[in-house]
N, C-alpha and C positions, 0 to 999 in steps of 0.2 A: 890325785890325792887318794890314798888307800881308804877302803871302806872301814870306818871306825868301828862299826858294829862287828864286822868280821874279826877284828883284832881281839876284842874282849871275849867274844864267844869262842874263838879258837883257843885262846889261852886258858879259858875255863875248862873246855873239853880236854885239853892237854893235861891239865892238873888232875882232873877227875880220873883220867885213864892212866896216869903215871904209876908204874909199879915199883920203881926204884925209890926207896925211902930217902936216899940222899938227894935225889932230884926233886922229890915231891915238894919240899919246902920252897925251893926256888920257883917251881911252877906256880905254887899258890901265891907267893909274893908278886910274881909277874901278873897273874890274873887279877889280883886285888888292886894292883896299881892301875891296870888298864880300866877296870871298873870305875875306880875313883876318877880317872881322867874323863871318862865318858859322862859320869854323873855331873862333872863340873861344867859341862858345855850347856849353853842356854837353849840349844835346839833339841835337847833330850825330851822326848814326849813322856807323858805320865805312864803309858803302857811300857815303854822301854825302862823307865825307872823301876817299875815293878819287876821286870825281867832281870834288871841289874841286881836288885835286892835279893831275888830268888837265887841268882847265880852266886852272889856273895855268901849266902847262907849255906849253899852246897859245898863251899870250900872249907867250912869250919869242921874240924874232926867230930865235934859234938853232934852236928846235924847230918853228917855225910857218912853213911855206912861204908861207902867205897874207900874213902880216905882212911877211916879207922881200920878197915880190913887190910889194906895194903901196907899200913905201917905197923900192924900187929897190935893196935890199941883196942881192939874189941875183945 
């Protein structure tokens, strides 16, 4: 079974580093979906839930200077 933490973390990193505006939205949706899946599991610790919430907030253009800069929204 693949490491579930690796999946959401990798997808978040990919979204944050994506420079192609056309791909950025797709990357963000994939990362948000992986975060939601991980949050829905009963074995998710409180610490991980905080990490998931932090990662989700970094994906929103209002909170992420990287996303805004790459899409020209700043």
